[in-house]
N, C-alpha and C positions, 0 to 999 in steps of 0.2 A: 862533593854535592853539586858542585856551579856547573860543572860538565851538565847535569840531569836538571839544573834548573834552566838552562838555555836549549834544551833540545827543542827540536820544532815539535815532536809531539806533546810535551808538556806545555811548551807556549801556546799550540792550539787547543790542548784541553783548559787550560786556563782563560781563554778569550771566549770559549761556548759556557763556562761556566758564570763569565762575568752577562754575556751577550742571555742568557736565561733566566738571571737577575735582573735583568732591564738595568732603570735605571738611568739618571740625567745626566747632564753635561757637566764637568767638572768647569775650573776657573779659566781652562783653554775655551772652551766653548764648545769641544768636540765632541759630538754624540756617538753613542758605538755602532749607528749605520754609517755615519762618515768616517770613523775609525775602519770600520769593515773592509771600505772599497778598495784603500791600500792596504790590507790586512798582512800580505808578505812583506811589504817595505818596512810596516810600523814593527813587525814580530823581529826582523832581521837588524832593525834599527835598535830595539831596546835587548836583545841579547848580546849587540857589540854592547853597550852600555853598560850591562852587568859584568862582561867579562873584560872590559877595562878599567872598570872601578870607577866610572863617571856618572854612574845613574845618580841622579836624587830626585824626589817627590816634587812636582806641584805644590805650591799651597793648596790646602783644601777650603773646598766653597762652604760657608756658613750660612745657613738660611733658619729660619724658623718656619715649622709646621704647626698646623693645630691636631692638638690632642680630641679625641673624643669630645670630652667635656668644653673644649673651644680653648682651653689654655696653652702655651705656648710650649714647644718642644723643639730644642735644637737638635739641627742635623748638620754634621761635616761632611764633606760629600768631595771625594777623592776624584782627581780628573780621570777618566777612562784606563788611559796608559798605566796609570797608578794601581787603578782596581785589577787590571792586569796583571803586573807585576806582583802583587799582593797573594793572587791566585794562583800563579805560579809558584811561589814559595810553600803556601798554602799544601800544594798539590805533592810536596815533598815532605812537608816536616807535620802535617797531619797524622799520620800513622805514630810520630814518635807522642805527640799529644794526647791521642787517642788511647793510648798504652796507660797513662796518668790520670786518667778520668775512674773515678768511683763510678758503680752500677747506680749509685742514688742521684748523679746528673742526666738530665733528660733532655735539655735545649741544644741548638745548635751542632747536632750531631746524627749523621748516619744512621737510619734504622731507628730513631728515636723520635718520639713525640708526645703532643700534649695528652693525649689517647694512652698512651702507656703510662704517664705520669698519674694520671687520673686514675689506672687499672692497680696501680701501687698505692696509692691513697686507700683504693677500696680494701686491697689485701691485709695490707696494716690496721684499720678499721675493724675486720673479721676476724682479727688475731688479738683483738682486747685493746687496740690501743687508742682510745678514745677523747683523749686530750690532745688538743693541737698550739701549737706556736706557732703563728701564721705572720712571718716574717717578709721583711721587706727591707733593702738596704739603702739609707739614704745618700742618692743620686750617683750612682754606683760607679755609671761608666765616667763622670766627670771625676770621681774623687780616686782611680786608680794610681796608687803611687808608683812612679815610672823606676825609681832606684828597685824597688822590690820586685817589679814585673821585669825587670831586664834580668836582674841577678837570675831570676826562675828559668827565664830562657836561654841564657848563657850556660847553667847547668846541663840543658838536656841538649841543645843542637850543636853539634859536633863541628859546624865550619863555621869561624869568625867572620867569613865575607856575609854568610846567610844571617847571622845575629847582627851583623852591620846595619843590614838592609832595616830589619826589624825593627832596631834604633831608630832608624829615620821615621819609620811609619810612626812610631810611637810618641816621637818626639816631634811630631810635622810642624810646620807652617798653618796657619791660618790667617786665610781671607775673609774679613767680615762686614765687608762693603766700606769702612773707614780707614784700617789699618792692618798691616801684615806682623802675626805675631806668632812666636813658638810655644805649643802647647807647653804647660810647666806640669803639668801633672794630667789624670787620665788620659782616654783613650778614645777616638772618636766612634759616635753612633754614625754608620754609615760607611765603615772602610770594611773592605772584605774580610781582614784577616783579621779584627775587633771582637767578634765574638769566641773563636778559638782561643784567642787570649786570655778573655773573660773567662773562659771556664777553667783555664791554666791556673789564671789567680785565684780565684774561691776551690781549687780544690783543697789547698790546705786547710780552707773549713771544714771540707766533706770530710777528709780524713780525720781533723782534730774531732768531730762529730761521732764520726763512726768508732774511734779509737775510746771514745769516751760512753760507748755503750746506748746511742741513742739512733731511733731510727727517723731519718729524714727522706725527704724529696725537693728535689732542687732544679728548677726550671730559671737558667739565667740568676738574676739575684733575686728571684721571687719563690721562696720555699718555705717548706712546714718541717715543722720538729715534732714527730709522734709520742706520744708518752700515756701510761698506763693509769697515770695519778695527775690531779691538777698541781701538787708541791712537784713532781716530778718536771712539770713541764717549764715552771715556774724556775726550778732549777737550770732547764736546758736553757732557756732565756739568758740568762744571767750567765750561763757557761760560754753562750756563743756571742754576747756582747763584748765578752772577754778577749774572743780568739780575734773579733772584727778590731779591737783595738789594737791588736798585734799588726794587722794590716793596712792600719791605720783610714780603718774605715768606721763607721758607724750604723746604727738601724735606725730606720725612718719611725718616727715617735708616734706619727699618723697614722701609719698604716700597716704598724706591727702591734700581734695583739694575743693575750690567752684565750682560747676558745674552746668548743667541743662538738661534738656531732650532734649533741641535742640542740643544742644554739642555731648551730649551724653556721657556715661561712663561706666565700667565695676564693675560688681559687684558679688562675688559669682561665677565668670566663665561665668557669663551672660553679655550679652552687650544692654545696655536699651538706644535706641536711638529713641526721637519721642515717636510716641503711639508702637512700636514695641520692640518685647522682642527678641534678638538674641541668639542661642544657639549653639557654635560650634559644630563641629561635633565630636559625642563621638570618645575618643581616647582609645586605650585597655590600661588596668592597668598594668603598668612594673614595676617589682620590684625593691623596692628602692636599689640606688646603692650606696654600703657601701664606703665609702672615707676614714675611717680609723676606724680599729677594735681592742682595746685594747688586749695584750695580755692575758694569763688566770689568772685568780685572784687566789693568793695565800689563798683560803680557809679557811685549816687549817690552816695558820700563825696566821688568822686573829682572828678566833675564838680561840686560843689559847691567843692570847693575852687580848681579852675581857675576857676571866676568871682570867685572872691576874692582869684585872684592867689598863690596858694601853688603851684600846681602848673600853670607854666606849660612849655612845652617852650621847650628850651634857642634861642638864636637871634633872628634879626632879624623886625622886622615882615614879614609876608608883600607881596610885592609885589601891587599894584593890576590889576586886568584889563586897563587900558590900557598899564599900564608893559610 
């Protein structure tokens, strides 16, 4: 898999993926446009680091942006080189991960969309599933258990070197403006590989609900369970809480409720009321308002400390290319 990872075609496709998603510079201050000016050199350097096992990610740049309601939301942004590295790995492992996902999963997948999720909800309503568990997981991305996630990754990905890279990104260091520290739990919102890993982590929930006979529609950590009666929906909610407990997660009490189509509910920005699906008027996309941006990062000092062995990433020596 390493040969495929460092292939020029794969790295160029990875950069195209990063460029298309735009995004800001990370702690090194390098923008996508600047990176592109010396693209061949940058790709060759990354390929050499992969091949030699010397690659390590730079700390994530942690900033606060405003949600629609004005409340803060933390984003952890990798450097462009690290987003490219993640995209290169994702190009290879995406088919493996896709084979694990269930049909009830609609987010972060090629060919899947909010519209398709809404139509599936409509189909289930027409089949008589009129009672709904409208569920949301409490701080999902921040609470993903690293050991559980890495166990799932190691079972699926056959290459130890690729698994090691994923571990580095899951246990990344973060710069918040005051200090640099490793993530002990959760995965960074803003990382290229995080959505795919989030789907993998919640696949166990999807499988458990399906095995139990429940009808569900999931988009990220926002999901519905549809039932034919209120007692059945209450039982589904209790079952879901137990499954999430196994995953060291919990439901968000404020955003989780038992409801029905007669009462109406909002899901994925759409209003489901009776037999009607209402979409709000399109609102123009506004740039995210930055509430807090850390001061410039001392990259030279950080790299010097790494060379001196004072700022090593936790973990064992990376596997060599032949392992």
